[in-house]
C-alpha positions as CSV (number, residue, x, y, z in Angstrom):
1,M,107.5,-105.1,-105.6
2,N,104.6,-106.1,-106.8
3,R,103.6,-108.0,-109.7
4,V,103.0,-105.0,-112.4
5,G,105.9,-103.1,-111.2
6,R,108.0,-106.5,-112.1
7,R,105.9,-106.7,-115.6
8,L,106.9,-103.2,-116.3
9,G,110.0,-103.1,-115.3
10,G,110.2,-106.7,-117.4
11,L,108.9,-103.9,-120.1
12,V,111.4,-101.4,-119.8
13,A,114.1,-104.3,-120.4
14,V,112.7,-105.6,-123.6
15,V,111.9,-101.7,-124.8
16,V,115.9,-101.7,-124.3
17,V,116.1,-104.8,-126.3
18,C,114.5,-103.8,-129.3
19,A,116.0,-100.3,-129.0
20,L,119.8,-101.6,-129.2
21,A,118.9,-104.4,-131.5
22,Q,117.2,-101.6,-134.0
23,V,120.4,-99.4,-133.5
24,S,122.6,-102.2,-134.6
25,V,120.7,-103.4,-137.2
26,G,123.6,-104.4,-139.8
27,S,126.5,-104.7,-137.5
28,T,126.6,-104.4,-133.5
29,G,130.3,-104.5,-133.1
30,A,130.2,-101.0,-136.5
31,T,127.5,-99.5,-133.7
32,L,129.3,-99.8,-130.6
33,G,132.5,-99.3,-132.3
34,A,131.5,-95.8,-133.7
35,L,130.2,-95.2,-130.3
36,F,133.3,-96.0,-128.2
37,G,135.6,-95.8,-131.2
38,E,138.0,-93.0,-132.9
39,D,135.9,-93.6,-136.1
40,W,134.6,-89.7,-136.3
41,H,132.0,-90.2,-139.8
42,A,131.0,-93.4,-137.5
43,R,129.8,-92.1,-134.8
44,M,128.5,-89.4,-136.3
45,V,126.3,-91.2,-138.8
46,V,125.0,-93.3,-135.3
47,L,124.6,-90.0,-133.5
48,E,122.9,-88.0,-136.5
49,L,120.9,-91.1,-138.1
50,R,120.5,-94.4,-136.4
51,A,119.5,-92.3,-132.8
52,P,117.4,-90.0,-133.6
53,R,115.2,-92.8,-136.3
54,V,115.3,-94.9,-133.1
55,L,113.9,-92.3,-130.6
56,V,111.3,-91.4,-133.1
57,G,110.1,-95.1,-133.2
58,L,109.8,-95.1,-129.6
59,C,108.0,-92.1,-128.7
60,A,105.6,-92.5,-131.4
61,G,105.2,-96.4,-130.5
62,A,104.3,-94.9,-127.1
63,C,101.7,-92.5,-128.0
64,L,100.1,-95.0,-129.9
65,G,99.8,-97.5,-127.5
66,V,98.5,-94.9,-124.9
67,A,95.7,-93.2,-128.2
68,G,94.7,-97.2,-128.3
69,T,93.8,-97.1,-124.7
70,I,92.2,-93.9,-124.0
71,L,90.1,-95.0,-127.4
72,Q,89.3,-98.3,-126.3
73,S,88.3,-97.3,-122.5
74,A,86.7,-94.1,-123.8
75,I,84.8,-95.3,-126.3
76,R,84.3,-98.8,-124.6
77,N,84.8,-100.8,-127.9
78,Q,88.0,-103.1,-127.8
79,L,88.5,-102.9,-131.4
80,A,89.1,-99.7,-131.4
81,S,92.4,-97.7,-132.6
82,P,93.3,-93.6,-134.0
83,E,92.9,-95.5,-137.2
84,I,89.5,-97.3,-137.5
85,T,88.1,-94.6,-135.2
86,G,89.2,-91.4,-137.9
87,V,91.9,-89.9,-135.5
88,G,94.4,-91.6,-137.2
89,S,93.1,-91.1,-140.6
90,G,92.8,-87.5,-140.3
91,A,96.1,-86.6,-139.0
92,V,97.6,-88.1,-141.9
93,L,95.5,-86.4,-144.5
94,G,96.4,-83.5,-142.2
95,A,99.5,-83.6,-142.9
96,V,99.3,-84.3,-146.4
97,L,97.3,-81.4,-146.3
98,A,100.4,-79.6,-145.6
99,T,103.1,-81.3,-147.9
100,V,100.9,-80.1,-150.5
101,A,101.2,-76.8,-149.2
102,G,104.7,-76.8,-149.5
103,A,105.4,-76.8,-145.5
104,S,108.3,-79.2,-144.7
105,Q,109.7,-78.9,-140.6
106,P,108.2,-80.4,-138.1
107,V,106.2,-78.5,-135.7
108,P,103.8,-77.1,-138.9
109,M,103.3,-80.5,-139.9
110,A,102.2,-81.8,-136.3
111,A,100.1,-78.7,-136.3
112,A,98.8,-79.5,-139.1
113,A,97.9,-83.4,-138.6
114,L,97.1,-83.1,-135.0
115,V,93.8,-80.7,-136.6
116,G,93.9,-83.2,-139.0
117,G,93.2,-85.7,-136.1
118,V,90.9,-83.9,-134.1
119,L,89.1,-83.6,-137.3
120,G,88.4,-86.7,-138.1
121,G,87.3,-88.0,-134.6
122,G,85.1,-84.9,-134.6
123,V,83.3,-86.5,-137.5
124,L,83.1,-90.0,-136.6
125,W,82.0,-88.8,-132.9
126,V,79.3,-86.2,-135.1
127,V,78.1,-89.5,-137.4
128,A,78.1,-92.2,-135.3
129,G,76.5,-89.8,-132.2
130,R,73.2,-91.4,-132.4
131,S,74.0,-94.9,-132.6
132,G,76.7,-95.4,-131.0
133,D,78.3,-98.0,-133.8
134,V,81.9,-96.2,-134.0
135,A,83.9,-99.2,-134.8
136,V,81.2,-99.7,-138.1
137,R,81.3,-95.5,-139.0
138,G,84.8,-95.1,-137.6
139,V,85.9,-97.9,-140.2
140,V,83.8,-95.8,-143.0
141,V,84.8,-92.4,-141.6
142,S,88.3,-93.5,-142.2
143,A,87.8,-95.1,-146.0
144,V,86.4,-91.4,-146.8
145,L,89.7,-90.0,-145.4
146,V,92.2,-91.9,-147.1
147,G,89.9,-91.7,-149.7
148,T,90.6,-88.0,-150.4
149,T,94.1,-89.1,-149.4
150,L,94.8,-90.8,-151.9
151,V,92.6,-88.5,-154.6
152,L,95.7,-85.6,-153.6
153,L,98.1,-87.6,-154.4
154,T,96.1,-88.0,-157.7
155,A,96.4,-84.5,-158.6
156,R,100.2,-84.2,-157.4
157,P,101.8,-87.5,-158.3
158,Q,104.9,-85.6,-157.9
159,L,104.4,-85.3,-154.1
160,A,103.6,-89.4,-154.3
161,G,107.3,-90.3,-152.4
162,A,106.8,-87.8,-149.1
163,V,103.0,-88.5,-149.5
164,S,103.2,-92.3,-149.2
165,R,105.2,-92.3,-146.5
166,W,102.3,-90.4,-144.6
167,L,100.1,-93.6,-145.9
168,L,102.4,-96.6,-145.1
169,G,104.4,-95.6,-142.2
170,S,108.5,-94.9,-142.1
171,L,110.9,-93.6,-140.3
172,V,113.5,-93.3,-143.2
173,G,115.3,-89.9,-142.6
174,R,113.8,-89.4,-138.5
175,T,115.7,-86.1,-137.3
176,W,116.5,-85.1,-133.9
177,E,114.0,-82.3,-135.1
178,H,111.4,-84.8,-135.9
179,L,111.9,-85.8,-132.0
180,A,111.4,-82.5,-130.3
181,P,107.5,-81.6,-131.4
182,L,107.0,-85.3,-130.1
183,W,108.2,-86.4,-127.5
184,P,106.5,-83.1,-124.9
185,V,103.4,-84.5,-126.7
186,L,104.4,-87.7,-125.1
187,L,105.2,-86.9,-121.6
188,V,101.8,-85.0,-121.5
189,V,99.4,-87.4,-122.7
190,L,101.0,-90.3,-120.9
191,V,101.4,-88.0,-117.2
192,A,97.8,-86.2,-117.7
193,A,96.4,-90.3,-119.0
194,T,97.7,-92.1,-115.8
195,L,96.6,-89.5,-113.5
196,L,93.1,-89.5,-115.3
197,G,93.5,-93.9,-114.9
198,G,90.9,-93.2,-112.3
199,V,88.4,-91.7,-114.8
200,L,89.5,-94.3,-118.1
201,D,88.5,-97.6,-115.4
202,V,84.6,-95.2,-115.3
203,L,84.3,-94.7,-118.3
204,A,85.4,-98.2,-119.2
205,V,82.1,-99.7,-117.8
206,D,79.2,-98.1,-118.8
207,D,77.5,-94.0,-118.5
208,D,75.1,-95.1,-115.9
209,H,78.0,-96.0,-113.7
210,A,79.8,-92.9,-114.1
211,H,76.8,-90.7,-113.5
212,A,76.5,-92.9,-110.4
213,V,79.7,-92.5,-109.4
214,G,79.3,-88.4,-110.0
215,L,81.5,-88.4,-113.1
216,A,80.2,-85.9,-116.1
217,V,80.6,-88.5,-118.9
218,V,80.3,-86.2,-122.1
219,P,82.9,-83.2,-120.5
220,W,85.3,-86.4,-119.2
221,R,84.8,-88.8,-122.5
222,S,85.7,-85.3,-124.9
223,G,88.6,-84.5,-123.0
224,V,90.1,-87.7,-122.9
225,L,89.8,-88.5,-126.6
226,V,91.1,-84.8,-127.4
227,L,94.6,-86.5,-125.7
228,A,94.4,-89.5,-127.6
229,A,93.9,-87.0,-130.9
230,L,97.0,-85.4,-130.3
231,A,99.3,-88.6,-128.8
232,T,97.8,-89.7,-132.1
233,S,98.9,-86.8,-134.1
234,A,102.0,-86.4,-133.3
235,A,103.0,-90.0,-133.5
236,V,101.4,-89.2,-137.2
237,A,103.5,-86.7,-137.7
238,A,106.8,-87.9,-137.2
239,M,106.4,-91.1,-138.6
240,G,103.1,-91.5,-140.8
241,A,100.4,-94.2,-140.3
242,T,101.8,-97.0,-138.3
243,A,98.8,-99.4,-139.1
244,F,97.1,-101.1,-135.7
245,V,100.1,-100.4,-132.9
246,G,97.3,-98.6,-131.2
247,L,94.8,-102.1,-131.1
248,L,97.9,-104.8,-130.4
249,A,99.6,-102.2,-127.5
250,P,96.6,-101.7,-125.0
251,H,95.3,-105.8,-125.5
252,L,99.1,-106.6,-124.6
253,A,99.5,-104.1,-122.3
254,R,96.0,-105.5,-120.0
255,R,97.3,-109.1,-120.5
256,L,100.4,-108.2,-118.5
257,V,99.4,-105.5,-116.0
258,G,95.4,-105.7,-115.9
259,A,92.5,-103.6,-116.3
260,V,93.5,-101.3,-114.1
261,H,94.4,-98.0,-116.4
262,R,97.3,-96.1,-114.0
263,D,99.1,-99.4,-114.2
264,A,97.4,-100.1,-118.0
265,V,98.5,-97.1,-119.6
266,P,102.6,-97.3,-118.9
267,A,102.3,-100.6,-119.8
268,A,100.3,-100.0,-123.3
269,A,103.6,-97.2,-123.6
270,L,106.0,-99.1,-123.4
271,T,104.6,-102.1,-125.6
272,G,103.5,-99.9,-128.2
273,A,107.1,-98.7,-128.4
274,A,108.3,-101.7,-128.0
275,S,106.7,-102.8,-131.1
276,V,107.6,-100.0,-133.7
277,A,111.3,-101.0,-132.5
278,A,110.8,-104.7,-133.3
279,A,109.0,-103.5,-136.6
280,D,111.5,-101.1,-137.6
281,T,114.1,-103.8,-136.8
282,V,112.5,-106.2,-139.1
283,G,111.8,-103.5,-142.0
284,Q,114.9,-102.1,-142.4
285,L,116.2,-106.5,-142.8
286,A,113.3,-106.8,-145.4
287,H,113.9,-103.1,-147.0
288,V,110.0,-102.5,-146.0
289,P,108.2,-99.7,-143.8
290,A,107.9,-100.1,-140.6
291,G,104.6,-99.9,-140.8
292,A,103.6,-102.6,-143.1
293,I,105.0,-104.8,-140.7
294,T,102.7,-103.5,-137.8
295,A,100.3,-103.6,-140.1
296,L,100.8,-107.4,-141.4
297,L,100.6,-108.3,-137.2
298,G,97.9,-106.1,-136.4
299,A,95.2,-107.6,-139.1
300,G,95.5,-110.8,-137.6
301,V,95.3,-109.3,-133.9
302,L,92.4,-107.6,-135.1
303,I,90.7,-111.1,-136.1
304,V,91.5,-112.8,-133.1
305,V,89.9,-109.6,-130.7
306,A,86.9,-109.1,-133.5
307,R,86.2,-112.7,-132.9
308,R,86.7,-113.0,-129.3
309,T,84.5,-109.6,-129.0
310,G,81.4,-111.2,-130.8
311,G,83.3,-108.8,-134.0
312,I,83.2,-111.2,-136.9
313,G,81.4,-115.0,-137.0
């Protein structure tokens, strides 16, 4: 097994450890006893409450990791992530609008988040089309979308509890129904992005290089950005806005396995999954949403990356 294979295997082990820690919050012995003992009620708690929470978190984190990798390569900006490019904020707005309209089932929520994510990314693409300054304009677009979401919250204060979950990112109350539309999206996006690793490698260089090797830049870039929007929207529909996972995971993945996207995409998926599982474990102990933990850690990563790329100072 080569170095990349060993490191991917190590990441799988890390994900398993993080998932076990997440499902065992409170009492590891009680969790194991519930699974292998005769207490039917305790077993139901683990299988119907804890297990779907863990799996939704893993799949959502993996989706965000893949989405961040695609965005950073297609836009050629190391600061690009779902929440900075308008995709995440648009997906949140779509989910909130669906909530205001009375939707509650996972599938229509996922569809609304997908439409919002694609529209949010499309608005940014139009706004930044001439100058290409996606990072700065992405913050502006995201701020407008978040502001619109807050206006809806002000207009419908009775929905404050539901809306706050979309804004903060939480795995509380996740069920198998939330996992059902999420894992197929992850499977499709992960396989597609891995197979398109060569395209992402070319897009990450520059347009001249892409034209030189015969790659049609606009359709391919649009296609992979749709994949990113799909992954982000599925994650948001499942657990709300989980800040900075899409920024953190690609950078960790590239440090571990290199910049070749055939390796970096699955590594980012594993890193994103582990990040959300670890954040939710800490969040449960501290009684705060997982999104609050990722936002705290991700803000520091954003500053470091911005300094290294010349975005700050």
